[in-house]
N, C-alpha and C positions, 0 to 999 in steps of 0.2 A: 288700532288693529285694522280699521277700514283702509287707512292709507297703506299700511304694510301689505295687506292682501292685494290691494290695487297694484302696487309696485311689483308684486310677485307674478302678476298675470299679464302685464303688458309685454309686448315684444320689443325689447330695448333697441332692436335693429330697425324698427319701423315706426317712426313718429306719427304716421297717419292712423295707426291703430291705437287711439288714445281713449276709447270708450270701453269700460269694463262692466260686465254684468254680474250681479249678485242675486241669488234667489232670495225671496222675502225671508225665508227661515234662516238663511245664512246671514243676511244683513242683521236680522234681529239678534242672532246669537253673538255676532261681533259687537253689537251695541248694547248687549245686556238687556234686550227687550224680550217679552213673551207675548206672542199672538197680537202684535200691534195692529191697530186699525189704520186706515189711510191717513186720517188726520194726524195721528202720532208720527207716522212715517214722514209725512210732509214737514212736520216740525223738526225732525232730526236731519233730514236732507237739507233743509233750509239752513240749519245751523252749520252743516258741513260746508255749504257754499260760502259762508261768511268767514271761514278761516283764512287769516292773512299771514303770510310769511314775511318776516322782516330780516333782511340780510345786510350786514355792515361790511364795507370794504373801502380802503383808501380814504378814510375820513368822511365818507358818505354812506348812503344806504339805498337799498331798493326794496320795495314792498309789492307784493302781488298775491292774488287769491290762488289757492290750489286747484279748486274745481269751479268750472264755469257753468256746468249743466248737470241736472239730475232728473231722471225720468223714472216714474213708477208705472208699470204696465204689465200686461200679460204677454208672454212670448207665444210662439207658434204652437207650443204644446199645451197652452192653457195655464201655464205656470206663472205666478206673479213674480216679477223680477224688479230689481232696482238697478238702473244704469248710471254710472258716474263718468263724466268726461272732464279731463284736466284742462286748465286754461292754457293759452298759447305760451305764456311766460313760464308756467310750471313745466310745460313740455320740454323746454330747453334743459331743465334740471333732471327730469325723470328719464329721458331717453338717452342713456349713456351706459357704457359697459359696467360701471360701478354698481348699478342697480341689481345685477344678477345675484349677488350674495344673499339677497333676501329670500330666495328660494330655500336656502339652507337655514336661515334664521327662523323662518315662519313656523317650522314644525315644533319649535320650542316656545315661541311667543304665544301662539294662539291658545294653548291649553290653560294659560294663566287666567284666573277668574278675577283676581283683585287688581284694581288700578295701580295700587302701590307695589305689588309684586312686579307688574309690568314695567313701571318706571325704574324700580331698583334693578331689574334684570338688564335693562338698556344701559344703565349707568355702569354696572359691573362688567358687561361685555365690552364697553368702551375702554375700560381700564384694566382689562385682563392681562395685558402685556406687563403690568407692573408686579404681578404676583402677590405681593403684600404691600399695602399702602394705608395711609390714614386720611381721614376727612373729618372736618369739624362737624359736630352734631348739628349746629345751626345750618350749615351749608347742605348737609344731607337731608335734613328735615324740611327746610324752607324752599330750597332750590331744586334739588334732585327729586324729591318726593312730593313736591307741590303742596306743602302744608303751611306756607307762610300766612300768618294771620289767623291760623286755627288755634284758638286758646286752649282747646281740649288737650292738645299734645305739646303745649309749651313746657310741661314738666316731662323730663326724660323718661321717668318710670312708665308713664302712660303711652308715650311714643314707642318705647321698647315693647311693652306688653301687647298693644293693639295693632301696631303697624310693622315695626322692624322684625320682631320675632316671627310673626305670621307670614310676612313676605319672604324671609329667608327660608322658612320651612317649605313653603309652596314652590319656591325656586329650586330647592334641593330635590324635591320630590318629582317635579314635572319637566325639568329642563336639562340641558347638557352641562349645567354648572353645579359644582359642589362648593358652597361658600361657607366660610366660618368667620366669626368676628370676635373681637374682645374690646372692652371699653377702656378708654384712657381718661384718667381722672386728674384734675388739678385741685388738690385738696379733697373735698368731698364731692363736688359736682363732677359729673361726666362731661367732658368737653370735646371728646373726639371718639371716633370709631376706627379700629384697625381691621381691615378686611384681608382675608387670605383666600385667594382664588385657586381652584383646581378644576380642570376640564374633565368631564366624564368621557369625552370623545378621545379615542386612543391616538389617532394620527390625523390631525387636521391638515398638516402639510401634504400628506399623501392625497387627501381628498381634494385639496386645492390644485395639486398637480394633475390629477385625473380630470378635474373640471376644465382646466386649461387645455388639456389635450383634446377633450371632446369639442371644445370651441374651435380648435385648429382643424379637427377632422370635419366639422360642420362647414367651416369656411371653404375647405378644399372641395367638399362635396357640392357646395353651392356654386362654385365656379364651373363644375362639370354639368350640373343640372340646375338651371335657374330656379326651379321649384320642384324639389325632389318628390313631392306628393303625387305629381302627375306621372311620375315614372312607375307608380304602383300598377297602373293599367298594363304596362308592358311586362313588368316583373311577375305579376300574378294573374294576368289575363282576366282582368275584372270587367272590361268592356263598359266602363262608366263614361258618361259624358263629362266634359270639363266642368260643367256646372255642378254635377253630382260630386265630383272629386272635391270641388270647392266647399260644398256643404259638409262633407265628411271631415275635411281638414278643419273647418270652423268648429265643428262639434268636438273634435278631438282636442283642439287647443283650449276649448272652454271647459271640457269635462274630464279630460285625462288627469289622473292623480299627479300631484307635484312630485318631482324627483330631486334627490339630493344633488346629483352631479350633472343633470342634463339641461341644456338649453331648451326653451319652450318648443321650438320647432322639432328638435330631435326627440323630445319626450312624446310629443303628439304623434310623430312618425312611427316610432317604435311601438306605441300603443296601438295604432291602426294595424301595423303588421301582425301583432299578436292576435288581433281580432280576425284578420284575414286567414291566418293559419288555423284558428279555431273553426272558422266557417268552412274551410276546405276539408276539415277533418270530419265534417258531418257525414252520417251514413247515407243521407239522401242529398242529391245535388241541389244546391240553393239556386232557385230560379231568378229571384230578384235580389241580386247581391247588394245593391244600394240600400234597399229597405232593410235587409238583414243587418248590415253594418250600422246603419243609423239607429235601429231599434236596440242593438246590442250596447251601443255607446250610452244611450239614454237609460237603459236598464242598469248599467253599471253606476251611472250618476245617481239614480234613485236609491 
């Protein structure tokens, strides 16, 4: 969940922005922790830095760590945060156009509380194009749901009762998937599971097309304005300094709610525009527009 959240927040167009901030509470929630002290956080971030990716290709392989740096500190608002920075090698994988789909995926992944629901969801999403398919019990249990060597669930009835049924129930309740399954027997033993996948989202193709169009619109806009955020001064007569615009942009990119169909830049830009319109609608004229916008963004985040 940490990795997926990280990927959803980077700007895939800008490899230089490879550090992502999590609030302490947010990091704890993603890791299943409650009110962790610094010692505990240190243990978990250290473990994160030790994660190694192993990729095979052309008879060889490449290995590298995902994250090269973790920092736990207080930000300028006195809020404790955890920052993660990806490694140079991981940067080549993370910063590409294919990462953007995660903004769509995350809204369904993050509510899952069980590790096994999470693993099963990822497996089901990867195979959704098949509609109905079969997988052996051994492969599902040992490989897909990471239970190899766990003697407790070597018997199917316990695996079904404690892992499979609970995971299917949580996925059906909390995600965009409606999944059902039936058991395949060879004699008495259950040897395989047949899954049937249904999407609760009515028109995925339409969403993808709209997302693609937004990307094209943003690309054209970027050609006209190298950084569209600085045009806000002219459009809305804000009279902010370039530094102040940079701060507002940074906060909006960090705190604006995730959007199903919008690139990070467009999401943050639209969010700022909404705040400007709200500010201008105040009965009294706002004297310090920079302070008003900054405070409004932080209040939304809280």
